[in-house]
C-alpha positions in Angstrom: 0.1 0.0 0.0 1.3 3.4 -0.9 0.1 5.1 2.3 1.3 8.6 1.2 -0.7 8.4 -2.0 -3.7 7.3 0.1 -3.2 10.3 2.3 -3.0 12.7 -0.7 -6.3 11.2 -2.2 -8.2 11.5 1.1 -7.0 15.1 1.9 -6.1 16.7 -1.4 -6.7 20.3 -0.3 -4.8 20.9 2.9 -2.4 23.9 2.8 0.0 23.0 5.6 1.9 20.2 7.1 2.0 19.4 10.9 5.3 21.2 11.5 3.5 24.4 10.4 1.2 24.2 13.3 4.0 23.4 15.8 5.7 26.6 14.5 2.5 28.5 14.8 1.9 27.5 18.4 5.4 27.7 20.1 6.1 26.8 23.5 4.5 29.0 26.2 6.8 31.4 28.1 5.8 30.5 31.6 7.6 30.0 35.0 8.9 26.6 35.9 6.3 24.3 37.2 3.4 26.4 35.8 0.3 24.5 34.9 -1.8 25.0 31.8 -5.5 23.8 32.2 -8.7 24.3 30.3 -12.4 23.9 30.6 -13.9 22.6 27.5 -17.8 22.6 27.6 -20.0 21.6 24.7 -22.7 24.2 23.6 -25.7 21.9 24.4 -27.6 24.5 26.3 -27.1 22.9 29.8 -24.2 24.3 31.9 -24.3 22.4 35.2 -22.7 22.3 38.6 -20.0 19.8 37.5 -18.8 22.4 34.9 -18.3 24.9 37.7 -16.8 22.3 40.0 -14.2 21.4 37.4 -13.6 25.0 36.3 -12.9 26.1 39.9 -10.4 23.3 40.3 -8.8 24.1 36.9 -8.6 27.8 37.7 -7.1 27.4 41.1 -4.3 25.0 39.9 -3.5 27.1 37.0 -3.4 30.5 38.7 -1.6 29.5 41.8 1.2 27.9 39.9 1.6 31.0 37.6 0.1 29.3 34.7 -2.6 29.6 32.3 -6.4 28.8 32.3 -8.4 29.0 29.1 -11.8 28.3 27.7 -12.4 26.0 24.6 -15.6 25.3 23.1 -16.1 21.7 21.9 -18.8 22.3 19.2 -17.9 19.3 17.0 -21.5 17.9 17.3 -23.8 20.1 15.4 -26.8 18.0 16.2 -26.5 18.9 19.9 -25.5 22.5 19.5 -28.1 24.9 20.9 -28.2 28.5 19.7 -27.2 30.9 22.3 -25.5 28.2 24.5 -22.0 29.6 24.1 -23.2 33.0 25.4 -24.9 31.2 28.3 -21.7 29.3 29.1 -19.7 32.5 29.2 -22.2 34.5 31.2 -22.5 31.6 33.7 -18.8 31.6 34.3 -18.8 35.4 34.5 -21.5 35.3 37.2 -19.5 32.9 39.3 -16.3 35.0 38.8 -14.5 32.3 36.9 -12.0 34.3 34.8 -9.9 33.0 32.0 -6.6 34.1 30.7 -7.4 33.2 27.1 -10.1 31.4 25.0 -13.4 31.7 23.4 -14.7 35.3 23.6 -11.9 36.4 25.8 -11.4 40.2 25.6 -9.5 42.2 24.2 -8.5 39.2 22.1 -8.9 35.4 22.4 -5.2 34.5 22.7 -2.4 33.1 20.7 -3.4 29.5 20.6 -6.8 29.8 18.9 -9.1 29.4 17.4 -10.8 28.1 20.6 -13.9 26.7 18.8 -13.1 23.2 17.5 -15.2 23.5 14.3 -12.9 26.4 13.3 -9.8 24.0 13.7 -11.1 21.5 11.1 -8.0 22.0 8.9 -5.7 21.4 11.8 -7.2 18.1 12.8 -7.3 16.8 9.1 -3.5 17.8 8.8 -2.6 15.5 11.6 -5.1 12.8 10.5 -3.4 12.9 7.0 -0.1 12.3 8.6 -1.4 9.2 10.4 -2.9 7.9 7.1 0.5 8.4 5.4 2.2 6.4 8.2 -0.3 3.6 7.9 -1.7 4.4 11.3 -5.1 5.4 10.1 -7.4 4.5 7.2 -10.7 5.3 5.6 -13.8 3.4 6.8 -16.8 3.2 4.4 -19.1 1.1 6.6 -22.6 2.4 6.8 -24.6 2.8 10.1 -26.6 -0.1 8.9 -23.6 -2.3 8.4 -22.2 -1.2 11.9 -25.5 -2.1 13.5 -25.4 -5.6 11.9 -21.9 -6.2 13.1 -23.0 -5.4 16.7 -25.8 -7.9 16.4 -23.5 -10.6 15.2 -21.0 -9.8 17.9 -23.6 -10.1 20.6 -25.0 -13.3 19.1 -21.4 -14.8 19.3 -20.9 -13.4 22.8 -18.0 -11.3 21.6 -17.0 -7.8 22.5 -18.7 -5.2 20.4 -16.8 -2.6 18.5 -14.7 -2.1 15.3 -11.6 -4.3 15.8 -9.7 -7.2 14.5 -11.6 -9.3 12.1 -14.6 -7.0 12.4 -12.6 -4.1 11.0 -13.6 -4.9 7.4 -12.3 -1.7 5.9 -8.9 -2.0 7.6 -7.1 -3.7 4.7 -8.8 -2.2 1.7 -6.5 -1.8 -1.1 -5.7 1.5 -2.7 -7.7 0.7 -5.8 -10.8 -0.3 -3.6 -10.5 3.0 -1.8 -10.4 4.9 -5.1 -13.4 3.0 -6.5 -15.5 3.8 -3.4 -14.3 7.5 -3.6 -15.4 7.7 -7.1 -18.8 6.4 -6.2 -19.0 9.2 -3.7 -19.5 6.9 -0.7 -19.2 8.7 2.6 -16.3 7.7 4.9 -14.7 8.3 8.2 -11.1 8.1 9.2 -10.4 5.4 11.9 -7.1 5.0 13.8 -5.3 1.6 13.2 -5.1 0.2 16.7 -2.0 -2.0 17.5 -3.3 -2.6 21.1 -4.1 -6.0 22.7 -6.9 -5.9 25.2 -5.2 -8.7 27.2 -2.2 -6.3 28.1 -2.5 -4.2 31.2 -0.3 -1.4 32.7 -0.3 0.8 35.6 -1.2 4.4 34.9 -0.8 7.3 37.5 -3.9 9.5 37.8 -3.3 12.8 39.7 -6.4 12.2 41.9 -7.0 8.5 41.9 -3.4 7.4 42.2 -2.2 4.3 40.4 -4.9 2.6 38.4 -4.8 -0.4 36.1 -5.5 0.3 32.5 -6.0 -2.2 29.6 -4.7 -1.4 26.2 -7.1 -0.2 23.5 -7.8 -2.5 20.6 -10.6 -0.5 19.0 -10.2 1.3 15.6 -12.1 4.3 16.9 -13.2 7.1 14.5 -11.0 10.1 14.7 -12.5 12.1 11.7 -16.2 12.0 11.0 -17.8 12.1 7.5 -18.1 15.9 7.8 -14.4 16.3 8.3 -14.8 17.2 12.0 -12.9 15.3 14.6 -14.3 13.0 17.4 -13.7 14.1 20.9 -10.8 11.7 21.2 -8.8 13.0 18.3 -9.6 16.7 19.0 -8.4 16.3 22.6 -5.0 14.8 21.5 -4.4 17.5 18.9 -5.8 20.5 20.8 -4.3 19.9 24.2 -1.0 19.1 22.5 -0.8 22.4 20.5 -2.4 24.5 23.3 0.1 22.8 25.6 -2.2 21.7 28.3 -0.3 20.2 31.0 -3.2 18.7 33.3 -6.4 17.4 31.8 -8.9 17.6 34.6 -12.2 15.9 33.7 -15.0 13.7 35.2 -14.4 10.1 36.0 -16.8 9.1 33.4 -14.1 9.7 30.9 -11.8 7.0 32.5 -13.2 4.4 30.0 -11.7 6.4 27.2 -8.3 6.6 28.6 -6.9 3.7 26.8 -7.9 5.2 23.4 -6.2 8.5 24.4 -3.1 6.8 25.6 -2.7 5.1 22.3 -3.6 8.2 20.2 -1.0 10.2 22.0 1.6 7.6 21.4 0.5 7.0 17.8 0.9 10.8 17.1 4.2 11.1 19.0 2.7 13.6 21.4 3.9 14.2 25.0 1.2 12.9 27.3 -0.4 15.4 29.6 -1.2 14.6 33.3 -4.7 13.3 33.8 -6.8 14.0 36.9 -10.3 12.4 36.9 -12.7 14.0 39.3 -15.4 12.2 41.2 -19.1 12.5 40.4 -21.4 14.7 42.4 -23.7 12.6 44.6 -26.7 13.5 46.8 -28.9 11.7 49.4 -32.5 11.7 48.0 -35.7 11.7 49.8 -35.6 7.8 50.1 -32.2 8.1 51.8 -30.5 6.7 48.9 -27.1 8.0 47.8 -27.2 8.5 44.0 -25.6 10.7 41.3 -27.0 14.2 40.7 -29.4 13.9 37.8 -30.2 16.5 35.2 -33.9 15.0 35.0 -34.5 14.8 38.7 -32.4 17.5 40.4 -32.9 21.1 39.4 -29.9 22.1 41.6 -27.6 20.4 39.1 -28.1 23.3 36.7 -26.1 26.6 37.2 -29.3 28.5 36.2 -30.8 27.2 39.4 -28.3 29.3 41.5 -28.6 32.3 39.2 -32.3 32.5 39.2 -32.7 32.0 42.9 -29.8 34.4 43.5 -27.1 32.6 45.5 -24.1 34.7 45.9 -21.4 33.4 43.6 -18.7 33.5 46.1 -20.8 31.6 48.7 -21.3 28.8 46.1 -17.6 28.6 45.4 -16.8 28.5 49.2 -19.1 25.5 49.3 -17.6 23.8 46.3 -14.2 24.2 47.7 -15.2 22.1 50.6 -16.1 19.3 48.3 -12.9 19.9 46.2 -10.3 19.7 48.8 -11.0 17.9 52.1 -8.7 20.3 54.1 -10.3 23.5 52.8 -13.2 23.6 55.4 -10.8 23.5 58.4 -8.6 26.2 56.7 -11.6 28.5 56.2 -12.7 28.1 59.8 -9.3 29.2 60.9 -9.2 32.0 58.3 -12.9 33.0 57.9 -12.0 36.5 56.4 -9.3 35.3 54.0 -10.2 35.0 50.4 -10.3 31.4 49.1 -7.5 32.2 46.4 -5.0 32.3 49.4 -5.8 28.7 50.1 -3.2 26.2 48.6 -5.3 24.0 46.4 -4.0 20.5 45.8 -5.0 17.6 43.5 -3.9 15.0 45.9 -6.5 16.4 48.5 -9.3 15.8 46.1 -11.7 12.9 47.0 -11.5 9.6 45.1 -15.2 8.6 45.7 -18.4 10.4 45.2 -18.6 14.0 46.5 -21.8 14.3 48.5 -23.6 17.6 47.6 -25.6 18.9 50.5 -27.9 21.9 49.9 -28.3 22.5 53.6 -24.6 22.9 54.0 -24.5 25.4 51.1 -27.2 27.3 52.8 -25.3 27.5 56.1 -22.2 28.7 54.3 -24.2 31.3 52.5 -26.0 32.6 55.6 -22.5 32.9 57.3 -21.1 34.8 54.4 -24.0 37.2 53.9 -24.2 37.9 57.6 -20.8 39.6 57.2 -22.0 42.1 54.7 -22.4 45.8 55.3 -25.6 47.4 54.4 -24.2 48.8 51.2 -22.7 45.5 50.2 -26.1 43.8 50.7 -27.8 46.4 48.6 -25.2 46.1 45.9 -25.8 42.2 45.9 -29.6 42.7 45.8 -29.2 45.3 43.0 -27.1 42.9 41.0 -29.7 40.1 41.5 -32.8 42.3 41.0 -31.5 43.9 37.8 -30.6 40.5 36.3 -33.5 38.3 37.3 -36.4 40.6 38.6 -36.1 43.7 36.4 -39.7 44.6 36.8 -39.2 44.9 40.5 -36.3 47.2 40.5 -38.1 50.4 41.1 -40.3 48.9 43.8 -37.2 48.1 45.9 -34.7 50.8 45.0 -36.9 53.9 44.4 -36.9 54.6 48.1 -33.4 53.4 49.4 -34.0 55.0 52.9 -37.0 52.7 53.4 -35.1 49.6 52.2 -32.1 50.6 54.5 -34.5 50.5 57.4 -35.8 47.1 56.3 -32.4 45.5 55.7 -31.0 46.9 58.9 -33.8 45.1 60.8 -33.5 41.9 58.8 -29.7 41.7 59.0 -29.7 42.6 62.8 -27.2 45.4 62.1 -28.3 47.1 65.4 -28.0 43.9 67.4 -25.0 42.7 69.4 -25.0 39.4 67.2 -26.0 39.7 63.6 -28.9 37.7 62.3 -28.2 34.9 59.8 -31.6 34.7 58.2 -30.6 35.6 54.6 -29.5 32.8 52.2 -30.0 34.0 48.7 -31.5 36.8 46.6 -35.0 35.5 46.0 -35.3 34.3 49.7 -34.3 37.8 50.9 -36.8 39.5 48.6 -39.5 37.1 50.0 -38.6 37.8 53.5 -39.0 41.6 53.0 -41.9 41.4 50.8 -44.2 42.0 53.8 -42.9 45.6 53.7 -44.2 46.1 50.2 -47.4 43.9 50.1 -49.8 42.7 52.7 -50.6 39.0 52.3 -51.7 36.7 55.0 -49.7 33.4 54.6 -50.3 32.0 58.2 -53.6 31.4 59.8 -54.4 32.4 63.4 -54.1 29.8 66.1 -57.2 31.2 67.9 -60.8 31.4 66.5 -61.7 34.5 64.4 -63.8 36.2 66.9 -61.1 36.2 69.6 -58.5 37.5 67.0 -61.0 40.2 66.0 -61.5 41.3 69.6 -57.8 41.3 70.3 -56.9 43.4 67.3 -59.8 45.9 67.8 -58.6 46.5 71.4 -54.9 46.8 70.3 -55.7 49.5 67.7 -57.6 51.5 70.3 -54.5 51.9 72.5 -51.8 51.8 69.7 -49.6 54.8 69.7 -46.9 55.2 66.9 -44.8 57.3 69.3 -44.6 54.6 72.0 -41.1 53.1 72.3 -40.5 49.4 72.3 -41.0 48.9 76.1 -44.2 50.9 76.3 -45.5 49.2 73.3 -44.9 45.8 74.8 -46.4 46.8 78.1 -49.7 47.6 76.4 -49.6 44.1 74.7 -49.1 42.6 78.0 -52.1 44.6 79.4 -54.2 43.5 76.5 -53.3 39.9 77.3 -54.1 40.2 80.9 -57.5 41.8 80.0 -58.5 38.9 77.8 -57.5 36.0 79.9 -53.9 35.4 78.7 -50.8 35.4 80.9 -48.9 38.7 80.6 -45.8 36.9 81.9 -44.4 33.8 80.4 -43.3 32.5 83.8 -46.8 32.6 85.1 -48.1 30.8 82.0 -45.4 28.1 82.3 -46.1 27.5 86.0 -50.1 27.5 85.6 -51.0 27.0 82.0 -54.4 25.7 83.0 -55.4 29.2 84.4 -55.0 31.0 81.1 -56.3 30.9 77.4 -52.6 31.3 76.5 -49.9 33.7 76.9 -48.7 37.1 75.9 -46.8 35.3 73.0 -50.1 34.0 71.6 -51.5 37.6 71.6 -48.3 38.8 70.0 -48.8 36.3 67.3 -52.2 37.5 66.5 -50.9 41.0 66.0 -47.9 39.8 64.1 -50.0 37.8 61.6 -52.3 40.8 61.1 -49.3 43.1 60.3 -46.9 40.7 58.6 -49.0 37.7 57.5 -46.6 35.4 59.1 -46.3 33.8 62.6 -42.5 34.4 62.6 -40.7 37.7 61.8 -38.1 40.0 63.1 -38.9 42.4 65.9 -42.6 43.4 65.4 -42.3 46.8 67.0 -39.5 47.7 64.6 -41.7 46.3 61.6 -44.4 48.7 62.7 -42.1 51.6 63.0 -40.8 50.9 59.5 -44.3 50.5 58.0 -45.5 53.6 59.7 -48.6 54.3 61.7 -51.1 54.5 58.7 -50.0 51.4 57.1 -49.9 49.4 60.3 -53.4 50.5 61.4 -54.7 49.9 57.7 -53.4 46.3 57.8 -55.1 45.6 61.2 -58.4 47.1 60.1 -58.2 45.1 56.8 -57.8 41.9 58.7 -60.7 42.9 61.1 -62.9 43.5 58.0 -62.0 40.1 56.6 -63.5 38.5 59.7 -66.7 40.4 59.0 
């Protein structure tokens, strides 16, 4: 077989050879031991928590080593590409403050190792595929989808491994003349690597996270160039990460099964192998108590849109993910609560080897603690960012009167208290908690009957004075309680509950529900001071009218 002639027939229009691209993408000028990493999502319209989990690890390793972190878009599969998906990927990473040194859409220019969209690199892949064909390491395959399906059926019936290998690789030994005839007949073809592996052979491979693992050789003649001239993931990975000089390929452990293919491809191409680090999958404990993988179909919290739409602070989410990424981060953060996570020394060998358990409650606790440190201005800035992004139609409602909002947030955050409140978790939850200052809706029902509630509220309004301070206001509530058969002191009620209808707490709850719509809220006197006399009285009178 004249392999060079075969290569020229298959790829007649290529302008450059492989050396041209090695010269075009010279060695990066980086400090010793600097690492180069990338995140390479597909534009399928779904950017998930696993992408952020990996990107955060990539970014930390690259930047703390003085290296480079870049974004590459793996858009080789047109069928799965969704319009606007690339913008969604970039805006999601921007929201979570994941910053790239180069790559797709990087400003002011993408970088010196682009293009960073794989479909724009088609000629590069074809050049390296042509070289493999010319060396007898790859060949054209004309098998149709129907023929491949039939092969799989036969393999299963014979209880043999499925795939395109050995005697099943029927296009492997086509003569040059046979290839020419098929090309003249305009038959579609792919390019397959000619594997020399033996599946019986095993070797030890060092993974940067999982340690030493046993790997079998690849024996499959996998497709490297598809019928449209675009590469498969396997081939694009080998070519791109070599030319872009990626030093560590950090990816999910679901890619471990393809490692034998990649090891053979790098060897076949004569490329230096990068280090591999396979991250564990994100797990959760479901409502049945079963530990399982987070699911796109079952778990909305897997999508990054979930956190943006609800308004989780991006830094709080990153703090939580760091506790999953490095087992010693949580202890470090407890000792250094005010130190930025970028000061933490991230390490691959401290990443877990088994499923990382995602716990939404723990994220909420971290978020509460983080937001509790905010100043009033920081909280307003955070809410402005959230509302302008997700609740644009409500912006004027909340920010037309910032003095009013200041008083509301001061109460909700406990800025006047010795110990700050930790009630706020994320943007939409904060807006929900302050909604009572903008709308009067009864969410909770009264514990007592309507007639009792009506009488208590009527009497309360008769003695209510907006100018009363907190202590005088509460003395009036206690007097109202005593006049209606409720204990005015909690101690009295606890000692002799049978002597009373209830306690001053029950009377306060009636007033609280009438004013706020909720059984639980921050200090009620302060809420009424913020609402003002007219609004407070109107709300009580509205509730009384509802009873009528």
